[in-house]
N, C-alpha and C positions, 0 to 999 in steps of 0.2 A: 289163210292169214295172211297179216300185210309186215308182216316181224322180218327185216332183215339177214339175209348166211351173218352178221357180224357181230346183229342184237343178243344179248343175252337174257334168255326164259329162265326165271330161276323158278324152280316146282320145288313144293315140301314133297316130302317120301311119301307123305296119302297122296296129295295130287296124283304124280308117275302111278303110284299102283293104280290108281282109280281109270287114267288115263290107259294105263295094259291093258286095265283086265278088260276098256272099252274095247279095244284094238281085235284083244283075245274076239270077243265074240262076235265084232264083225265081219272076221276071218274064220273062223272055225261055223256057230251057227249062223250069223247074218247070210252070207254070203250062199250055200247052201239053201237054208231054207228062199230065200230070192231064186237062183236060179230052180230051185222046182217049183215055182206060181211061172216063171217062164215054161219052160218046157212044157207045161198041162196047158197053159193058154194056146202054145206052136199046137200044141195037139185039138186043137180046134177049130185049124182049119183058118178062115180067112183073118190073113195078122192087118189088113188095111185098117179092114171095123171091128176089130176085136182091143175093146179099154180094157182090161185084163191086162194084154201081153203089153202095150201101152202106162201103163202106169206102172208095174213089175219094170220095164225096162228104165223105162223113168227114176224108181227104185233105187236100181243096181247100178243107178248115174252116181246118184250122189254116196249109196253109204260107200264106193269106189273111190272117191271121193275127200269125202271123210276120213278110211282107211289109210290114205294119201299123208290129210292134214295129219294123223295122228302118228304113223311114221315119224315125218321130218322134225312133229316138233320134239318127237322120242330124242331122238337123233343129233336132236342141233342144246334143247336143254340140260341142266347144268340143274342135279339135286339136291338142294340144302339151303342152305339164310344169306338171304344179299349180304351182299361186302357193307364196307363203309363209315362210317362215322357212325355213332348210336342216332343223334337227330339229325343225320341226313336222311335225305331223301332220294335210296334209289331203287332201281327197281326192283320190287319182290316186299317190300316195303306200306306198309299199310299210315296214309297219310290223310290228317285234319287238317282243312284250309276254311279263313273265315273268310268270306266274298266283299271286297270294300269295304275291311277291317269289322264288320257288323260282326259281335259273337254270338248272333242268333239265326246266323244266315249261312249258316254251317255244310259243309259239304266231309262224308269220309270215304275212303276209296285204294285201292291197293293198286297200285303202280307197276306198271305191265298187263299182263295178258289175264284173258278173261279167264283159259288152262288151269293157272294159278290160285286162280280161289279154290280151295277145302269146303265137305259141307258141312263143316261145321264152325267155316271164316265170321270171321264181324261183321264183312260191308257183305251190299251183296252187287257189288259193281266196280267192275275194273274199268282205269284213265292207262290207254295209252302213252307209252314214253315220249312218241312221236306228234301227241297231241297237241295244239297249241298247247293246254291246260300243261300237259303231263314235261311237255318239253320246256317249259317256263319251271316248273318247281323239281326238276334233274339236280337234283348237285346240290342242291338252292338246306340250307337248313334251318332248323323252329326259331320266329321272331321278324325270319325276312318274308318284305315283302314283295310281291310282284305281279310284273303285267304284262299281257297279251293280248293278242288280238284273236275274241271268237270267232267261229264264223260264220256270225254273223253281220262282222263288222267293225261289232263295238267295243277299247277296251275296257281290261277288267282287271281287278286288283285282288290280291288275297293274300292273305295270311297266311306265314303257318304256322299252324297251333301246337301240331306235337304228331311224331314220328315210331311209326314204331312198325314191327316182325313179324 
């Protein structure tokens, strides 16, 4: 994850519970399953040409990385609602912006980490507060026009048209 230690990641109770369940599953079911596949592949002999062994070891590495990521997120996250005025863009809020003032060219996103998104979220993507767009809208209010430099070097302007929890 790219968040810094000082950034607060807000999670709904639903999102927190889902991440805890995933972590528990990885530790209690995933680890033993992968360990069993590794042990079975070892019994087949020559490991240098054993594709099943190498695939299981790679899966184990990815799983351990996800476990560390989830443990860090759950240890540092705050459960609850984002703070700030109702019309202020803060992490954990859903934001709708119009590009270059065009009411037909809008984007709605959650400002924060993708892990915050619950299964019943009204948006399908998150924008990091450290991204160019996220940093530009952070702390601003409905009606504000803000400009930022996109990764391609272009300067874009958006108007914040809606903020909700």
